[in-house]
N, CA and C of each residue as an Amber inpcrd file, in Angstrom:
protein
   660
  70.2430000 -19.0580000  36.2000000  70.8090000 -17.9000000  35.8700000
  69.8100000 -16.6560000  35.8530000  70.5630000 -15.7770000  36.4210000
  69.2600000 -14.6570000  36.7750000  69.3680000 -14.0110000  35.1590000
  68.0340000 -13.1710000  35.0340000  67.7950000 -12.6210000  34.0060000
  68.6260000 -11.1120000  34.0070000  69.0960000 -10.4420000  32.6690000
  69.7470000  -9.2900000  32.7710000  68.6530000  -8.1330000  32.9370000
  69.0640000  -7.3800000  33.5890000  68.3050000  -6.3580000  33.9700000
  68.5990000  -5.2680000  32.8980000  67.2980000  -4.7250000  32.3540000
  67.1590000  -3.6250000  31.4250000  66.9510000  -2.2210000  31.9360000
  67.3770000  -1.4080000  31.1890000  66.8040000  -0.1900000  31.4330000
  66.4220000   0.9060000  30.6770000  65.4780000   1.9850000  30.9610000
  65.4200000   3.1730000  29.7270000  65.8240000   4.3080000  30.8680000
  66.4890000   4.9230000  30.3430000  66.8800000   6.3320000  31.2780000
  66.3700000   7.3740000  30.2560000  65.4960000   8.4030000  30.7720000
  65.0830000   9.6240000  29.9020000  65.6970000  11.0930000  30.6590000
  66.0250000  11.2620000  29.6390000  66.3520000  12.9810000  29.9220000
  64.9720000  13.6840000  30.0420000  65.0240000  14.5660000  30.9570000
  63.2990000  15.1490000  31.1380000  63.0750000  16.4080000  30.7450000
  63.6970000  17.7670000  30.3470000  63.5800000  18.5700000  29.8710000
  63.5660000  18.4500000  28.2440000  62.7000000  18.6180000  27.4940000
  62.7640000  18.3000000  26.0380000  62.4230000  16.7520000  25.3900000
  62.4910000  15.9570000  26.3920000  62.1640000  14.6170000  26.1070000
  61.1010000  14.1530000  27.0240000  61.0500000  14.0060000  28.1060000
  59.6620000  13.7140000  28.8230000  58.4110000  14.8220000  28.4350000
  58.8760000  16.1720000  28.7580000  58.3420000  17.1330000  28.4710000
  58.5750000  17.7590000  27.2020000  57.8570000  18.5740000  26.3760000
  58.4360000  19.2180000  25.2340000  58.5480000  20.7980000  25.8500000
  59.5890000  21.0610000  26.4670000  59.8120000  22.3530000  27.0250000
  60.7270000  23.3660000  26.9100000  61.9840000  22.8700000  25.9140000
  62.7610000  23.5700000  25.8520000  62.7490000  25.0560000  25.3790000
  61.9630000  25.0360000  24.7300000  61.5480000  26.5120000  23.8600000
  61.2600000  27.4450000  25.3850000  60.6340000  26.8150000  26.4600000
  60.1750000  27.7140000  27.4280000  62.1060000  27.8930000  28.3140000
  62.5410000  26.9530000  28.3420000  63.9200000  27.2210000  29.0020000
  64.6920000  28.0220000  28.4570000  65.1700000  27.9270000  27.1680000
  65.3730000  28.8650000  26.3970000  65.2400000  30.3650000  26.2940000
  63.7990000  30.2670000  26.4080000  63.2000000  31.6320000  26.3970000
  63.2350000  32.5710000  27.9850000  63.4780000  31.4600000  29.1290000
  63.5550000  32.0690000  30.4760000  64.9870000  32.4420000  30.6800000
  65.7910000  31.5220000  29.8630000  67.3970000  32.2650000  29.8540000
  67.6810000  33.5260000  29.2380000  67.1190000  33.5790000  28.2450000
  66.9680000  34.7180000  27.3840000  66.8290000  35.7650000  28.1720000
  65.4160000  35.8560000  28.8110000  64.9800000  36.8310000  29.6110000
  65.6870000  37.3290000  30.5650000  66.0420000  36.2880000  31.3730000
  67.1810000  36.3420000  32.5640000  68.3150000  37.2100000  32.0720000
  69.0140000  36.8090000  30.8910000  70.1620000  37.1320000  30.7180000
  69.8530000  38.7010000  30.0980000  68.9010000  38.8030000  29.5400000
  68.5950000  40.4430000  28.7580000  68.4910000  41.2590000  29.9640000
  68.0150000  40.7320000  31.1590000  67.6360000  41.9540000  32.3750000
  69.0390000  42.1610000  33.0340000  70.0800000  41.3900000  32.2120000
  71.2830000  41.8360000  33.1670000  72.3990000  42.2230000  31.7710000
  71.6540000  42.7160000  30.8170000  72.6660000  43.2190000  29.6470000
  72.9700000  42.4430000  28.8220000  72.9100000  41.0110000  28.7160000
  73.2120000  40.0070000  27.9070000  72.2450000  39.9410000  26.7220000
  72.8620000  40.0640000  25.3540000  72.3280000  39.5830000  24.0450000
  72.6130000  38.2380000  24.2600000  71.3360000  37.3270000  23.8490000
  71.9160000  35.9730000  23.6070000  71.1310000  35.6320000  22.3240000
  71.5400000  34.9050000  21.4640000  71.0580000  34.1630000  20.1060000
  70.4880000  32.9010000  20.5550000  69.1130000  32.8620000  20.4010000
  68.3350000  31.6110000  21.0000000  69.2080000  30.2440000  20.6930000
  69.0700000  30.1080000  19.3730000  69.6620000  28.7470000  18.7110000
  70.5870000  28.5560000  19.1880000  71.7190000  29.5110000  18.9620000
  73.4480000  29.2280000  19.2810000  73.2200000  28.9340000  20.8890000
  72.2820000  29.4370000  21.4760000  72.4040000  29.2350000  23.1860000
  72.1890000  27.7700000  23.2900000  70.7840000  27.4380000  22.8060000
  70.6530000  26.1720000  22.9470000  71.5400000  25.2040000  22.6120000
  72.1930000  25.0880000  21.3160000  72.9200000  24.2440000  20.7460000
  74.2590000  24.2520000  21.7520000  74.8450000  25.3950000  22.4240000
  76.0280000  25.1330000  23.2840000  75.5410000  24.7220000  24.7130000
  74.4110000  24.6900000  25.1270000  74.2890000  24.5610000  26.5690000
  73.1980000  23.4150000  27.1510000  72.1230000  22.8250000  26.0260000
  71.2000000  21.9070000  26.1570000  71.8200000  20.8630000  26.8610000
  71.4670000  20.5160000  28.1970000  72.0750000  19.4620000  29.0000000
  73.2070000  19.6780000  29.9350000  73.5940000  20.8180000  29.9940000
  74.6150000  21.2580000  30.9440000  73.6520000  21.9480000  32.0970000
  74.6320000  21.9730000  33.1800000  73.8630000  22.0750000  34.2430000
  73.4340000  23.9990000  34.5670000  72.9430000  24.1630000  35.1170000
  72.5910000  26.1270000  35.3840000  73.7840000  26.8000000  35.5150000
  74.4570000  25.7800000  36.8120000  75.3690000  26.5420000  37.1580000
  76.4300000  26.5840000  36.3760000  76.7510000  25.7550000  35.5370000
  78.1180000  26.1440000  34.2800000  77.5770000  26.9600000  33.6760000
  76.2510000  27.0560000  33.0420000  75.8150000  28.0370000  32.0650000
  76.2000000  29.4370000  32.8030000  75.7740000  29.9620000  34.2010000
  76.0100000  30.9860000  34.6420000  77.6090000  31.4200000  34.8980000
  78.0880000  30.4660000  35.2590000  79.7220000  30.9570000  35.3000000
  80.3960000  31.1820000  34.0700000  79.5560000  30.3870000  32.8570000
  80.1490000  31.0320000  31.6680000  80.0020000  32.1050000  31.0990000
  78.9240000  32.7990000  31.8780000  78.2000000  34.3880000  31.3680000
  79.0710000  35.0590000  32.6240000  78.6510000  35.0670000  33.4030000
  79.3780000  36.0070000  34.6280000  80.6810000  35.7470000  35.1210000
  81.5510000  34.4600000  34.8010000  82.5950000  34.6180000  35.6140000
  82.7120000  33.3800000  36.2050000  83.8380000  32.5640000  36.1050000
  84.3620000  31.5650000  36.7360000  84.6760000  31.3690000  38.3090000
  84.5400000  32.9280000  38.5190000  84.9520000  33.0470000  40.0610000
  83.7890000  33.3700000  40.9560000  82.6040000  33.2850000  40.4840000
  81.5450000  33.4820000  41.2580000  81.3470000  32.3630000  42.4190000
  80.9530000  32.8240000  43.4840000  80.9810000  32.1780000  44.7320000
  79.7000000  31.0150000  44.7390000  79.8330000  29.9960000  45.4490000
  78.5370000  28.6780000  44.9320000  77.3550000  29.5640000  45.3650000
  77.5620000  30.4570000  46.2060000  76.0020000  30.8980000  47.0100000
  75.5410000  31.9270000  46.0400000  76.4090000  32.6890000  45.4500000
  76.1550000  33.4770000  44.3480000  75.4150000  33.0070000  42.9600000
  75.9280000  31.9780000  42.5170000  75.3270000  30.9480000  41.6580000
  74.3780000  30.5410000  41.8910000  73.9920000  29.8740000  43.0970000
  72.5420000  29.3750000  43.5300000  71.5730000  30.3040000  43.2580000
  72.0090000  31.6010000  43.8140000  70.8540000  32.5720000  43.8410000
  70.5660000  33.1700000  42.1630000  71.1140000  33.0150000  41.8420000
  70.9870000  33.3870000  40.1250000  70.1820000  31.8860000  39.3590000
  70.7180000  31.0180000  39.9810000  70.2230000  29.7840000  39.2000000
  68.7110000  29.9150000  39.4720000  68.3790000  30.2330000  40.9240000
  67.1280000  29.7500000  41.4590000  66.1700000  30.8880000  40.7090000
  66.6210000  32.0190000  40.6350000  65.9810000  33.1610000  40.1670000
  65.7440000  32.9790000  38.3460000  66.6780000  32.3900000  37.8000000
  66.3660000  31.9310000  36.3980000  65.3870000  30.7350000  36.3410000
  65.5170000  30.0840000  37.3850000  64.3090000  28.4980000  37.2020000
  62.8210000  29.0870000  37.5160000  62.8210000  30.1600000  38.5210000
  61.7720000  30.6540000  38.9290000  60.8760000  31.2810000  37.9850000
  61.6260000  31.8380000  36.5240000  61.1660000  32.3870000  35.4530000
  60.5660000  31.1160000  34.7630000  61.0830000  30.5350000  34.5880000
  61.1590000  29.2440000  33.7310000  59.7300000  28.4020000  34.3590000
  59.6090000  28.2690000  35.6540000  58.3650000  27.5270000  36.0500000
  57.1430000  28.4510000  35.6850000  57.4790000  29.9180000  35.9000000
  56.3190000  30.6340000  35.4210000  55.7650000  30.8820000  34.0060000
  56.5680000  30.7320000  33.3290000  56.5180000  30.8590000  31.8510000
  55.6910000  29.2970000  31.1460000  56.3520000  28.1880000  31.9680000
  56.0050000  26.7520000  31.4810000  55.0370000  26.1500000  32.1230000
  54.2570000  26.7040000  33.5130000  53.3250000  26.0280000  34.0920000
  52.1500000  25.5100000  33.0670000  51.3890000  27.0170000  32.5450000
  50.2970000  26.6490000  31.9130000  50.4240000  25.4490000  30.6870000
  51.5120000  25.1170000  30.4420000  51.7270000  24.3210000  29.1680000
  52.1140000  23.0530000  29.4180000  52.3040000  22.3960000  30.8760000
  52.9150000  21.3940000  31.1510000  52.1550000  19.9160000  30.8590000
  52.9590000  19.2420000  30.1540000  51.7730000  17.9240000  29.7370000
  53.5250000  16.6500000  29.0890000  53.0020000  15.8570000  29.3850000
  54.2270000  14.7110000  28.7340000  53.8510000  14.3370000  27.2600000
  55.2290000  14.1470000  26.6880000  55.2880000  14.2490000  25.2060000
  54.3210000  12.6040000  24.7820000  53.3570000  13.0650000  23.6580000
  52.5410000  11.9200000  23.2650000  53.2170000  10.3430000  23.0820000
  52.4890000   9.6550000  23.7750000  52.8320000   8.3740000  23.8710000
  53.9350000   7.7750000  25.3610000  54.1250000   8.7610000  25.9180000
  55.3460000   8.3180000  26.7590000  54.7080000   7.4840000  27.8430000
  53.6630000   8.0550000  28.4440000  52.9900000   7.1180000  29.7730000
  52.8970000   5.5870000  28.9700000  52.3120000   5.5590000  27.9920000
  51.9810000   4.2290000  27.5190000  53.0270000   3.3410000  27.1810000
  54.3980000   3.9340000  26.9560000  55.3460000   3.5830000  26.8810000
  56.2760000   2.9450000  28.2470000  56.4970000   3.6250000  28.9710000
  56.6400000   3.3590000  30.2700000  55.6350000   2.3600000  31.1980000
  54.5760000   2.5430000  30.6170000  53.5570000   1.1550000  30.9650000
  54.0290000   0.0080000  30.6550000  54.2220000  -0.3920000  29.3750000
  54.7550000  -1.3000000  28.7840000  55.9940000  -1.4830000  29.4170000
  57.0200000  -1.2140000  29.2310000  58.4050000  -1.0540000  30.2110000
  57.9940000  -2.0870000  31.5400000  57.1830000  -1.1780000  32.2190000
  56.8680000  -1.7490000  33.6880000  56.6320000  -3.4290000  33.3190000
  55.6620000  -3.4300000  32.5460000  54.8520000  -4.9370000  32.5000000
  56.1110000  -5.4710000  32.1400000  56.9600000  -5.3130000  31.4750000
  58.3440000  -6.3660000  31.1120000  59.2900000  -6.7900000  32.1610000
  59.1010000  -5.7500000  32.9770000  60.1900000  -5.7250000  34.0550000
  61.5640000  -4.9620000  33.6140000  61.4410000  -3.9760000  32.9170000
  62.4670000  -3.4110000  32.5420000  62.5360000  -1.6710000  33.4950000
  63.7360000  -1.8130000  34.2450000  63.8560000  -0.5490000  34.9800000
  63.5770000   1.0380000  34.2270000  63.1900000   2.0340000  35.1630000
  63.0080000   3.3120000  34.5360000  63.6470000   4.2490000  35.0610000
  64.4340000   4.9550000  34.6760000  65.3910000   6.0340000  35.1310000
  65.0330000   7.6740000  34.9770000  65.3880000   8.4860000  35.2720000
  65.4750000   9.7840000  34.7590000  67.1480000  10.2330000  34.9550000
  67.3420000  10.8740000  33.9340000  68.8290000  11.2950000  34.1310000
  68.8490000  12.8480000  33.1500000  68.8010000  13.7820000  34.1810000
  68.7670000  15.1460000  33.9220000  69.4610000  15.9460000  34.7330000
  69.7900000  16.9890000  33.8800000  70.6680000  18.5620000  34.4760000
  69.7480000  19.4020000  35.3470000  68.7180000  18.8970000  35.3780000
  67.6670000  19.9060000  36.0110000  67.8610000  19.9500000  37.6580000
  67.7680000  20.8560000  38.2030000  67.8240000  20.8070000  39.8670000
  66.4350000  20.5100000  40.3960000  66.6940000  20.0720000  41.9100000
  65.4770000  19.5260000  42.3330000  64.2530000  20.0740000  42.2060000
  63.8860000  21.4520000  42.3040000  63.0010000  22.3230000  42.0250000
  62.3040000  21.7820000  40.8710000  62.8670000  21.8960000  39.7300000
  62.4450000  21.6030000  38.0970000  61.8100000  19.9210000  38.5470000
  62.7980000  19.2920000  38.6780000  62.4750000  17.8920000  38.5980000
  61.2420000  17.5770000  39.6730000  60.7780000  18.3200000  40.8030000
  59.6790000  18.2660000  41.2470000  58.2410000  18.9760000  40.5160000
  58.6690000  19.8720000  40.0810000  57.7920000  20.7950000  39.3600000
  57.2450000  19.5540000  37.6380000  58.3900000  19.3630000  37.3010000
  57.8650000  18.2940000  36.2320000  57.3360000  16.8890000  36.8510000
  57.8360000  16.1550000  37.6210000  57.4350000  14.7460000  37.5970000
  56.6280000  15.0610000  38.5640000  56.4780000  15.3250000  39.6280000
  55.5060000  15.7010000  40.4590000  54.1450000  16.3870000  40.2020000
  54.6170000  17.2430000  39.4630000  53.4690000  18.4070000  38.8230000
  52.4420000  17.2430000  37.6130000  53.1490000  16.4150000  37.3000000
  52.3740000  15.3750000  36.3860000  52.1440000  13.8680000  36.6710000
  52.6980000  14.1610000  38.1330000  52.3480000  12.3300000  38.4420000
  52.9830000  11.1640000  38.3220000  54.4040000  11.5940000  37.8740000
  55.2410000  10.7100000  37.1420000  56.4710000  10.0830000  37.9030000
  56.3450000  10.6790000  38.8710000  57.5970000  10.1240000  39.6740000
  57.6750000   8.8290000  40.1880000  56.4000000   8.1360000  40.4950000
  55.9810000   6.9000000  41.0970000  56.3420000   6.1630000  39.9640000
  56.6370000   6.1400000  38.9050000  56.8700000   5.4870000  37.8110000
  58.4210000   4.9250000  37.9010000  59.3530000   5.7870000  38.4360000
  60.6980000   5.7070000  38.3040000  61.2040000   4.9870000  39.4270000
  62.3320000   4.0690000  39.0020000  63.0780000   3.4850000  40.0760000
  64.1560000   3.9480000  40.3340000  64.8640000   5.1120000  39.7670000
  65.7320000   6.0240000  39.9540000  65.6280000   7.2800000  39.3420000
  65.9740000   8.3220000  40.2010000  65.9550000   9.7080000  39.6330000
  67.3810000  10.4960000  39.9380000  68.4100000  10.6800000  39.0860000
  69.3390000  11.4960000  39.2940000  69.0650000  12.9820000  38.3780000
  69.7660000  13.6050000  39.2140000  69.6510000  15.0350000  38.6490000
  70.7950000  16.0120000  39.0400000  71.1210000  17.3900000  39.1660000
  71.8320000  18.3120000  38.9280000  72.7340000  17.8540000  40.3880000
  71.8800000  17.5820000  41.5640000  72.4710000  17.6510000  42.5480000
  73.4330000  16.1420000  42.6940000  73.0140000  15.2500000  41.9410000
  73.3350000  13.9280000  42.3440000  74.6040000  13.6640000  41.8480000
  75.2080000  14.3940000  40.6370000  76.6980000  14.4580000  40.0740000
  77.3630000  15.8630000  39.9240000  78.5680000  15.6420000  39.9070000
  79.2930000  16.6640000  39.8140000  79.5770000  17.6560000  38.4110000
  79.4070000  16.7390000  37.4530000  79.4820000  17.5810000  36.1910000
  78.2770000  17.2270000  35.2720000  77.9530000  17.9140000  34.2490000
  76.8040000  17.9300000  33.4230000  77.2300000  17.0910000  32.0490000
  76.2310000  16.8420000  31.2870000  76.4910000  16.4690000  30.1240000
  77.4320000  17.5230000  29.2700000  78.4860000  17.1910000  28.2160000
  78.3890000  15.5900000  27.8490000  79.4620000  14.5490000  28.6120000
  79.4780000  15.0090000  30.1190000  80.2000000  13.7970000  30.5500000
  78.9270000  12.8720000  30.8040000  79.4390000  11.7960000  30.9580000
  78.4420000  10.5630000  31.1580000  78.0740000  10.6040000  32.6380000
  78.2800000  11.0420000  33.4890000  78.4230000  10.8040000  34.6070000
  76.6760000  10.3970000  35.2270000  75.7400000  11.1420000  34.8060000
  74.2250000  11.3920000  35.0540000  73.8950000   9.7560000  34.7120000
  74.3230000   9.3940000  33.6120000  73.7810000   8.1130000  32.7810000
  74.1330000   7.0940000  33.6790000  75.3690000   7.1480000  33.8570000
  76.2490000   5.7860000  34.5640000  75.3050000   5.7660000  35.9490000
  75.2560000   6.9010000  36.8030000  74.6950000   6.5850000  38.0000000
  73.4230000   6.3660000  37.9870000  72.8330000   6.9470000  37.0060000
  71.3200000   6.2140000  36.6430000  71.3160000   4.8330000  36.3690000
  72.1500000   4.1500000  35.8170000  72.2500000   2.8070000  35.4320000
  72.7100000   2.2180000  36.9030000  73.3370000   2.4160000  37.1250000
  73.8540000   2.0620000  38.7830000  72.8810000   1.8670000  39.6910000
  71.9690000   2.7790000  39.8530000  71.0270000   2.4010000  40.6390000
  69.9240000   1.9860000  40.1410000  69.7050000   1.3220000  39.0780000
  68.5980000   0.7630000  38.3780000  69.2850000  -0.7200000  38.3980000
  70.5350000  -0.9330000  38.8050000  71.1810000  -2.2210000  38.5480000
  71.3130000  -2.8620000  37.3410000  71.6460000  -1.9150000  36.3540000
  71.8230000  -2.3090000  35.0630000  72.9010000  -1.9350000  34.5460000
  73.4640000  -2.8870000  33.5330000  74.8600000  -2.4150000  33.0450000
  74.7470000  -1.2220000  31.6000000  75.6480000  -0.4220000  31.5410000
  75.6980000   0.4200000  30.5970000  74.9470000  -0.2090000  28.8550000
  75.6100000  -1.4350000  28.4630000  75.2390000  -2.0460000  27.2370000
  73.5240000  -2.2570000  27.2000000  72.7510000  -2.6700000  28.6410000
  71.6470000  -2.8800000  28.3440000  70.4850000  -1.6800000  29.0420000
  71.3690000  -0.3640000  28.7050000  70.1550000   0.6640000  28.9120000
  70.0880000   1.2830000  27.6480000  68.8700000   2.0430000  27.4710000
  68.7650000   2.7670000  26.2990000  68.4880000   4.2760000  26.8540000
  68.8930000   5.1890000  26.5720000  68.8270000   6.5770000  26.8850000
  67.9000000   7.3010000  25.6390000  67.1980000   8.1840000  26.4480000
  66.2110000   9.0750000  25.4570000  66.7630000  10.4740000  25.5380000
  67.0160000  11.1470000  24.4340000  67.3870000  12.5310000  24.3860000
  66.9160000  13.4120000  23.6150000  67.0230000  14.7560000  23.6310000
  66.6630000  15.4710000  22.6390000  67.5940000  16.3910000  22.1850000
  69.0900000  16.3460000  23.0450000  69.9290000  17.5780000  22.4710000
  71.4120000  16.4190000  22.3920000  71.9550000  17.3070000  21.2910000
  73.5220000  16.4100000  20.7270000  74.4380000  16.2450000  22.3370000
  74.4260000  17.0510000  23.4000000  75.2720000  16.7530000  24.1600000
  74.7740000  15.6560000  25.1590000  73.5100000  15.3950000  24.9270000
  73.0060000  14.3730000  26.0000000  73.2000000  13.1440000  25.2950000
  73.2630000  13.0820000  23.9800000  73.3300000  11.9030000  23.2040000
  74.9600000  11.6490000  23.2950000  75.6820000  12.4770000  23.2910000
  77.2070000  12.5590000  23.5630000  77.8320000  11.6430000  24.5910000
  76.7770000  12.4140000  26.0100000  76.9900000  11.6910000  27.0400000
  76.5730000  10.1810000  27.0550000  75.5870000   9.9850000  26.4140000
  74.9160000   8.5330000  26.5530000  76.0700000   7.4050000  25.5970000
  76.5550000   8.2030000  24.9340000  77.6140000   7.4320000  23.9070000
  79.0560000   7.2620000  24.7230000  79.3200000   7.9310000  25.7110000
  80.5750000   7.7630000  26.4490000  80.2420000   6.9950000  27.6840000
  78.7680000   6.8340000  27.5600000  78.4200000   6.4200000  28.7710000
  78.3580000   4.6800000  28.6850000  78.5590000   4.4140000  27.1540000
  78.4660000   2.9970000  26.3820000  76.9220000   2.9310000  26.1550000
  76.0830000   3.7880000  25.9160000  74.7370000   3.4850000  26.0160000
  74.1250000   4.0770000  24.7150000  73.2280000   3.2640000  24.2260000
  72.4870000   3.4210000  22.8320000  71.3120000   4.5380000  23.2290000
  70.9060000   5.1980000  22.1140000  70.4640000   6.5360000  22.3410000
  69.0630000   6.5260000  21.4870000  68.1030000   6.9610000  21.8640000
  66.6830000   7.1160000  20.9280000  66.6360000   8.8830000  21.2910000
  66.5490000   9.5570000  19.8890000  66.1520000  10.9290000  19.6280000
  64.9590000  11.5450000  19.7000000  64.5580000  12.2880000  20.2580000
  63.1420000  12.9030000  20.1690000  63.6090000  14.3440000  19.6470000
  62.6600000  14.6190000  18.2270000  63.2050000  15.9020000  17.4930000
  62.0860000  17.0040000  18.0690000  61.7980000  16.7730000  19.5890000
  61.0480000  17.9780000  19.9840000  61.5830000  19.4120000  20.0000000
  63.0680000  19.4620000  19.7940000  63.9210000  20.5190000  19.9440000
  64.8470000  20.9490000  18.5260000  65.2040000  19.5840000  18.3320000
  66.4220000  19.9220000  16.9390000  65.8060000  18.8400000  16.0520000
  66.0770000  19.1110000  14.5740000  65.7780000  18.1330000  13.7660000
  66.7850000  16.9870000  13.5170000  66.5040000  16.0020000  12.8410000
  67.1040000  15.0600000  12.9480000  68.4900000  15.2250000  12.0990000
  68.8230000  16.0130000  11.3730000  70.0230000  16.1910000  11.1840000
  71.2930000  16.4740000  11.8690000  70.5370000  17.1430000  13.1850000
  71.6480000  17.6520000  14.0710000  72.2870000  16.5760000  14.8710000
  72.1370000  15.0070000  14.9060000  72.2190000  14.0940000  15.4720000
  73.1620000  12.9540000  14.2960000  73.1390000  13.6920000  13.2460000
  73.7530000  12.6620000  12.1070000  75.3800000  12.0660000  12.4190000
  76.1200000  12.9340000  13.4480000  77.3900000  12.5000000  13.6210000
  77.3900000  11.2230000  14.6970000  76.2070000  11.0470000  15.1060000
  76.4590000  10.0640000  16.3170000  76.2330000   8.5150000  16.0310000
  77.0510000   7.7240000  16.3860000  76.8400000   6.1730000  16.1190000
  76.2260000   5.3710000  17.0030000  75.5650000   6.0020000  18.0470000
  75.0880000   5.1210000  19.1090000  73.7050000   5.5380000  19.1020000
  73.3120000   6.3370000  18.2720000  71.6050000   6.4090000  18.1420000
  70.9290000   5.4560000  17.2730000  69.8310000   4.8450000  17.8420000
  69.3280000   3.7580000  17.2180000  67.9360000   4.0680000  16.5110000
  67.6210000   5.0790000  16.8270000  65.9570000   5.5000000  15.9660000
  65.8980000   7.1000000  16.3480000  65.4040000   7.6950000  15.6150000
  65.0790000   9.1840000  15.9320000  63.3920000   9.4910000  15.5370000
  62.6100000  10.0750000  16.5890000  61.1890000  10.1220000  16.4180000
  60.6180000  11.4050000  16.9260000  59.5670000  11.7620000  16.5750000
  58.9880000  12.8440000  16.8230000  58.2530000  12.6400000  18.7180000
  57.9850000  11.6850000  18.7380000  56.9120000  11.3470000  20.2000000
  57.4870000   9.9100000  20.4470000  56.8870000   9.8620000  21.4720000
  56.8400000   7.9010000  21.6430000  56.1080000   6.9650000  21.0590000
  54.9210000   7.4950000  20.4080000  54.0560000   6.7800000  19.9940000
  53.8760000   5.3870000  19.2660000  55.2280000   5.5690000  18.4200000
  55.4650000   4.5080000  17.4960000  56.3720000   3.6060000  17.7680000
  57.0220000   3.9780000  19.0050000  58.0480000   3.1340000  19.6330000
  57.7460000   1.6390000  19.8880000  58.6420000   0.4820000  19.6220000
  58.4160000  -0.8200000  20.1200000  59.5290000  -0.9410000  21.2530000
  59.5740000  -1.8590000  22.1740000  60.5650000  -1.8120000  22.9420000
  61.2520000  -3.1380000  22.4610000  60.6560000  -4.1500000  21.7460000
  61.0810000  -5.1970000  21.4600000  62.1890000  -4.9140000  20.3470000
  61.6690000  -3.8400000  19.3690000  62.5000000  -3.6650000  18.3300000
  63.8810000  -2.7510000  19.0840000  63.5550000  -1.8270000  20.3360000
  64.5690000  -0.9260000  20.4690000  65.9820000  -1.8790000  21.0720000
  65.2770000  -3.0380000  21.8280000  66.1140000  -4.0720000  22.5930000
  66.9720000  -5.1560000  21.5870000  66.1430000  -4.9510000  20.2940000
  66.4640000  -6.2210000  19.6170000  68.0710000  -6.2190000  19.2190000
């Protein structure tokens, strides 16, 4: 009888790296240059986990052509990489956790709303890509979070059933996406306090970083 395949699926921004403040700051800078005033906290709560194109159309109009959206999104992401590059590092305990998972034969995946350039910037910039069995980003699924597509595709590529996957997230939209995918979630409070996730019944634990997590306890 074959062993059940288990998988850990990580959101990238705000989870593998503690960078959401820089994403929010870059969006605010981007919109302010075009005369849009943005409240940082409200903006994050409404958009974390959504794809850049969705955010741009929600502010500039749903009738924008795809190439117009791509140009604007590319400009915003360039601002983000400039701001965050000097601070880029993995959240405490992350590399130890994935090393432990690998030793136990647990598959590793990334499920992110980030475009390819940002995936490269983060995972390749920190030499992390080589650890993952699957990476699913904005260009791999049609819909962003809270739709479950990104996590379902990540599980499929890992050969794991949703019930045997644990998602790591920092945003309510991402936890909701995991819930819709039939997956349990671990919340990182890198961006929002624990109270922001009180409504979710699929959250198994809430932590500030990865250092105190036990894989045996998570999969118990």
